[in-house]
Every structure is written in structure tokens, then in C-alpha cells.
C-alpha positions in Angstrom: 1.3 4.6 30.8 -1.7 2.3 31.3 0.6 -0.8 31.2 2.9 0.7 33.9 -0.1 1.5 36.1 -1.5 -2.0 35.6 1.8 -3.6 36.6 2.0 -1.3 39.7 -1.4 -2.3 40.8 -0.7 -6.0 40.4 2.6 -5.6 42.4 0.7 -3.7 45.1 -2.0 -6.3 45.4 0.5 -9.1 45.7 2.3 -7.2 48.5 -0.8 -6.8 50.6 -2.2 -10.3 50.1 -1.0 -11.5 53.5 -2.4 -8.5 55.4 -5.7 -8.8 53.6 -6.0 -12.5 54.5 -5.3 -11.7 58.1 -8.3 -9.4 58.2 -10.7 -12.4 57.9 -13.5 -13.4 55.6 -15.4 -10.4 54.2 -18.9 -10.2 55.7 -18.0 -12.5 58.6 -17.9 -11.3 62.2 -15.9 -13.7 64.4 -17.5 -14.8 67.8 -15.9 -15.6 71.1 -16.5 -18.9 73.0 -19.8 -17.5 74.4 -21.0 -16.8 70.9 -20.9 -13.0 71.4 -19.5 -11.0 68.5 -15.9 -9.8 68.9 -16.0 -6.0 69.0 -14.2 -3.9 66.5 -10.9 -2.4 67.6 -10.8 0.9 69.6 -8.4 3.7 70.3 -8.3 6.5 72.8 -9.3 9.7 71.0 -6.4 12.0 72.0 -6.8 14.3 75.0 -10.6 13.8 74.8 -9.9 10.4 76.4 -12.9 8.5 75.0 -12.5 5.0 73.6 -13.8 5.1 70.0 -14.1 2.5 67.3 -11.3 2.9 64.7 -14.1 3.0 62.1 -16.7 5.7 62.5 -20.0 6.0 60.7 -20.3 8.9 58.2 -24.0 9.8 58.2 -24.1 12.2 55.3 -25.2 11.7 51.8 -24.5 8.0 51.5 -26.7 7.4 54.5 -29.5 10.0 54.1 -30.0 9.4 50.3 -31.2 5.8 50.6 -32.8 6.1 54.1 -34.5 9.4 54.3 -37.7 7.8 52.9 -37.2 4.5 54.8 -36.0 5.7 58.2 -36.7 2.5 60.1 -34.4 0.5 57.8 -31.7 3.2 58.3 -32.1 3.0 62.1 -31.9 -0.8 62.0 -28.5 -0.4 60.2 -27.3 1.9 62.9 -28.3 -0.6 65.5 -26.4 -3.3 63.6 -23.3 -1.2 63.7 -23.7 -0.6 67.5 -24.2 -4.3 68.0 -20.8 -4.9 66.4 -19.0 -2.3 68.4 -18.9 0.7 66.1 -19.7 3.5 68.5 -18.6 6.7 66.5 -21.6 8.5 64.9 -20.7 11.5 62.7 -23.4 13.8 61.5 -23.9 17.6 60.9 -26.5 20.3 60.8 -25.7 20.5 57.0 -26.5 16.8 56.4 -30.2 17.3 55.6 -32.4 15.0 57.7 -29.4 13.0 59.2 -29.8 14.2 62.8 -33.5 13.5 62.8 -33.1 10.0 61.3 -30.5 8.9 63.9 -32.2 10.7 66.8 -34.4 7.8 68.0 -31.4 5.4 68.0 -29.4 7.9 70.1 -32.4 8.2 72.4 -32.5 4.5 73.0 -28.8 3.7 73.2 -27.1 7.0 74.1 -24.5 5.5 76.5 -23.1 3.3 73.7 -22.5 6.1 71.3 -19.7 8.6 70.8 -21.9 11.3 69.2 -20.5 13.9 66.8 -22.2 16.8 65.0 -21.1 20.0 63.4 -22.2 23.6 62.7 -21.0 25.8 59.8 -22.2 29.0 61.5 -19.3 31.2 62.5 -21.2 33.6 64.8 -21.7 33.3 68.5 -25.5 33.3 68.5 -25.8 31.3 65.3 -23.5 28.5 66.6 -25.5 28.4 69.9 -28.8 28.1 67.9 -27.3 25.3 65.7 -26.1 23.4 68.8 -29.6 23.7 70.5 -31.2 22.3 67.3 -28.7 19.4 67.2 -29.4 18.5 70.8 -33.1 18.5 70.1 -32.9 16.5 66.9 -30.5 14.0 68.5 -32.6 13.5 71.6 -29.9 14.2 74.0 -28.6 16.8 76.4 -24.9 16.3 75.5 -23.0 15.9 72.3 -19.5 14.3 72.8 -17.8 16.3 70.0 -19.2 19.3 68.2 -17.2 20.7 65.2 -16.8 24.1 63.6 -17.5 22.7 60.1 -15.6 23.1 56.9 -12.9 25.7 57.2 -12.1 27.3 53.9 -9.4 29.9 53.3 -11.6 31.8 50.8 -14.4 32.3 53.3 -12.8 32.1 56.7 -10.5 35.1 56.3 -11.0 36.6 59.8 -10.1 34.0 62.4 -10.2 36.7 65.1 -13.9 37.3 64.4 -14.5 33.5 64.4 -12.8 33.2 67.7 -15.0 35.9 69.2 -18.0 34.2 67.7 -18.4 30.5 67.2 -15.3 29.5 69.0 -16.3 31.4 72.1 -19.7 29.7 72.0 -18.1 26.3 71.6 -15.8 26.9 74.6 -18.7 28.0 76.7 -20.8 25.0 75.6 -17.9 22.7 76.6 -17.5 24.4 80.0 -21.3 24.0 80.6 -21.3 20.4 79.6 -23.5 20.7 76.5 -20.6 19.3 74.5 -17.7 17.2 75.7 -15.2 18.7 73.2 -15.0 20.9 70.2 -13.2 20.4 66.9 -12.6 21.9 63.5 -13.0 20.3 60.1 -12.0 21.0 56.5 -10.6 19.8 53.2 -9.6 23.0 51.5 -5.9 22.8 52.2 -3.8 22.2 55.3 -2.8 25.8 56.0 -6.2 27.1 57.1 -6.5 24.1 59.5 -3.0 24.7 60.8 -3.9 28.3 61.5 -7.2 27.3 63.2 -5.4 24.8 65.4 -2.7 27.2 66.4 -5.2 30.0 67.2 -8.2 28.0 68.7 -6.5 25.0 70.3 -9.5 22.7 69.5 -9.7 19.2 71.0 -10.0 17.4 67.6 -9.7 17.7 63.9 -11.5 16.0 61.1 -9.9 16.2 57.7 -9.0 14.4 54.5 -6.4 11.7 54.4 -6.8 9.9 51.0 -4.0 7.7 49.7 -2.8 10.3 47.1 -1.7 12.8 49.9 -3.2 16.0 48.6 -1.8 19.5 49.1 1.7 18.1 48.4 1.5 15.9 51.5 1.0 18.7 53.9 -1.9 17.1 55.7 0.4 14.2 56.8 3.7 16.1 56.9 2.7 19.3 58.7 -0.9 19.2 60.0 -0.8 15.8 61.5 2.4 16.3 63.6 1.0 19.6 64.9 -2.2 17.8 66.0 -0.2 15.0 67.5 2.0 17.4 69.5 -1.2 19.0 71.0 -2.6 15.5 71.7 -5.7 16.2 69.6 -8.1 13.6 68.4 -7.4 13.1 64.7 -10.2 11.7 62.5 -9.6 10.9 58.8 -12.2 11.3 56.1 -12.4 10.8 52.3 -10.2 7.7 52.5 -12.2 5.8 49.9 -13.1 8.5 47.5 -10.7 7.4 44.7 -11.4 3.6 44.9 -13.0 3.5 41.4 -10.4 5.7 39.8 -7.4 3.5 40.9 -9.2 0.2 40.9 -8.3 -0.6 44.5 -10.9 -1.9 47.0 -12.4 0.5 49.4 -11.3 -1.6 52.4 -7.6 -1.3 51.2 -8.0 2.5 51.2 -9.7 2.6 54.6 -7.0 0.3 56.0 -4.3 2.6 54.6 -5.8 5.7 56.3 -6.3 4.1 59.7 -2.7 2.8 59.5 -1.2 6.3 59.4 0.5 7.0 62.8 -1.3 9.6 64.7 -4.7 9.0 63.1 -7.2 7.6 65.6 -10.0 6.5 63.3 -11.5 7.0 59.9 -15.2 7.8 59.2 -16.8 6.0 56.2 -20.2 6.6 54.7 -22.8 4.1 55.9 -24.9 2.8 53.0 -25.6 -0.9 53.1 -25.4 -3.8 55.5 -23.0 -5.6 53.2 -20.5 -2.7 53.2 -21.0 -2.3 57.0 -20.0 -5.9 57.6 -17.0 -5.7 55.2 -15.8 -2.8 57.3 -16.5 -4.6 60.6 -14.3 -7.5 59.4 -11.6 -5.1 58.4 -11.4 -3.4 61.8 -11.8 -6.5 64.0 -8.3 -7.5 65.1 -7.1 -4.8 62.7 -3.9 -5.4 60.7 -2.2 -2.1 60.0 -0.7 -1.6 56.5 3.1 -1.1 56.6 4.7 2.2 55.7 6.2 0.5 52.7 2.8 -0.7 51.4 1.2 2.7 52.1 4.0 4.2 50.0 3.3 1.7 47.2 -0.3 2.7 47.3 0.6 6.4 47.1 2.8 5.8 44.1 0.0 3.8 42.4 -2.5 6.5 43.1 -0.2 9.3 42.0 0.1 7.7 38.6 -3.6 6.8 38.2 -5.0 10.1 39.5 -2.7 12.6 37.7 -4.9 15.5 36.6 -8.0 14.3 38.4 -9.6 16.8 40.6 -11.4 15.6 43.8 -15.0 16.8 44.3 -14.0 18.8 47.4 -11.3 20.7 45.4 -13.8 22.1 42.9 -14.9 25.7 43.2 -18.0 26.2 45.3 -17.9 22.8 47.0 -19.8 22.6 50.3 -19.8 19.7 52.7 -23.6 19.7 53.0 -26.7 18.1 51.6 -28.8 20.4 49.5 
């Protein structure tokens, strides 16, 4: 089995060589004639209408762990991302000190940032309190996209109650201009998200699109067409989670996720300047991966990951920082 997988990987890497070369040298940001950095590619985020970088910053554990004790260095990294045209900042109430760390950068450069946070509270009053805290921490009077965080079929069994609670609060906040849009997130199966979209009609969805197509492909085959039909913003996460397990580079996995028709961007954890600049190079004059190459990557991952459970599929997983 190992030899078959090794051959598959070599064949896949040969196929994507041309596309990878077109991305440009890793760690290098090309400049125009005036010496200004060429900004990363952007797309319009569905019916929200905002132009967002096709790579977003995931500001959870990978960001807070190294920078919670060195906040100025973390903020300098955020400024570097902005300077290179990455404008999508994704945080959450459950991400420990994340909102507080990034708040000063938001305060200084608010007009350059598409700002996203999340609340896992399903009640009306609780959601409103969480939103007020987010606004305070982020030093702003408006959050561009605020999600109902981490839908799970084992916990979110009464969507009617949630609609009367957190969804009502989100709709009111949108009407009042405290948020520009509201969305839903989750990675515990496509069905609960399909039900949430059908019932709540949110403006955006953030969910998992790794190369191994979990839940028998339902995220891509059923959830994504529904979101596209409703002109929702679609944000991919967890694209690089399996890089070590299948021995494929993280940039190849990110490229695969952003290349799926209907996905507007992928959020990737921000940890080091080296990784940031690799990703900037990837999404500057972005070269999409062909459907055939994405299928090859899927077949490779299916063979390599057989029997491996993703962290978010394990009992009791919560998308938060303890």
C-alpha cells in the first residue's frame, strides 16, 4: 500500500509542477514599476458585496499561542499582512485573547480590514452581549461579518429556538448597522449547515473543505451548491490540516481549496512571517488548480488518510481556545 501511495504522490507532484512554478518564488512578493508590492488577488464575497483577499487570516490557536505573550510582534505580523493586501481577519469570542491582540491594529487601520468574529451563544441576550464585547475588544463600532459559531447536530437540536434567540439578535444587529452581515460556521457534518442555511438564510458560511472531501463529499456536492444558489459568501477552513499526513505541502492544499468553484476564499492560521509570505506568493496572480489535479489530490489523500480521524470529528471537539 505504501508503494502505491508513494507512486501516486510522485505522479501528483509531477502534474502540478507547472502550476506551482507559475505561483512564483516562495517568500517573494513581486513589485510593480513604482516599487509597490502587487496585492494579493481578491474576489467579491457573494451577496455581501465586499472585495476580500482570497486568503484570509485565521487568528485562532496558531496566532494566539505564539503571540499572546508577545503581542507587539503579533500585531507587526498583522500589519505585514495588510501591507501585502490580505484584508480578511477572522477571529472569535472563543479564541482566547485573539480579539484583544488584534484590536489595536483594527483601531489604526479599520478601513483596510474586512473584520470577522463569532459568537457561540445561541440565546438572544447572550449573543448581543458577546457582540458588544467583540466590538469593544476590536475597537470598532461595526464588524463586517459576525457568525453564529460551530453548529453541531448533537447540540443544536432546536433550530426554532435558535432562530428566536441568536438569529433574531443577529438580524437586528445587521439592521442597526452593528454588523454588516451574519453567517454560520461548523464542521460537524453538512446536514446541520444545510438546515441552518435553509431556515436562517444567512449571508455567509464558513466550513471545512479539506482535500479528502469529508462526509462523503456532501460539503462540496450538496452544501456548496445550496450556498451558491443563495449567493452566499463561502469561506473554506481546514484546508491544510492533513499536510503532514499525506506529505503534500500546505500551499498545495490551500491552492486546492481556493480553486473549488463557488468558494470565495480560504482562511489559514497565521503563525510566522515565513508562512505568511509563502501564502502571499501563492495568492498573488493566483493560478487555480484544475479539476483533474484536485481529483488526483483527493485520490491521494483518500489512500493516505484511510482510517484517520480529523481532530474536529472527535467527540467533544470545540472550536475554541481553552
